[in-house]
C-alpha positions in Angstrom: 112.7 -56.3 -70.5 115.8 -57.7 -73.0 114.0 -61.1 -73.9 116.7 -61.6 -76.4 119.3 -60.4 -73.8 118.1 -62.8 -71.2 118.5 -65.9 -73.8 121.7 -64.8 -75.2 123.5 -64.8 -71.6 121.7 -68.1 -70.7 123.2 -69.2 -74.1 126.8 -67.8 -73.6 127.3 -69.6 -69.9 126.2 -72.6 -71.0 128.5 -72.6 -74.3 131.9 -71.3 -72.7 131.1 -74.5 -70.1 130.7 -77.0 -73.6 133.6 -75.3 -75.1 136.0 -75.6 -72.0 135.2 -79.3 -72.0 135.6 -80.0 -75.3 138.9 -78.4 -75.0 139.8 -80.6 -71.9 138.9 -83.5 -74.0 140.7 -82.4 -77.0 143.9 -81.9 -74.6 143.0 -85.4 -73.4 142.7 -86.7 -76.8 146.6 -85.0 -77.8 148.1 -86.4 -75.2 147.2 -90.0 -75.6 148.2 -89.5 -79.3 151.7 -88.6 -78.5 152.6 -91.1 -76.1 
């Protein structure tokens, strides 16, 4: 039973979603600046 492994896998899943959301927001802001 690997407790740290469970925590890190859950954390990584949330981190991936967060990073994708941040990247999307960043791209939208860049497009507004370019226009």
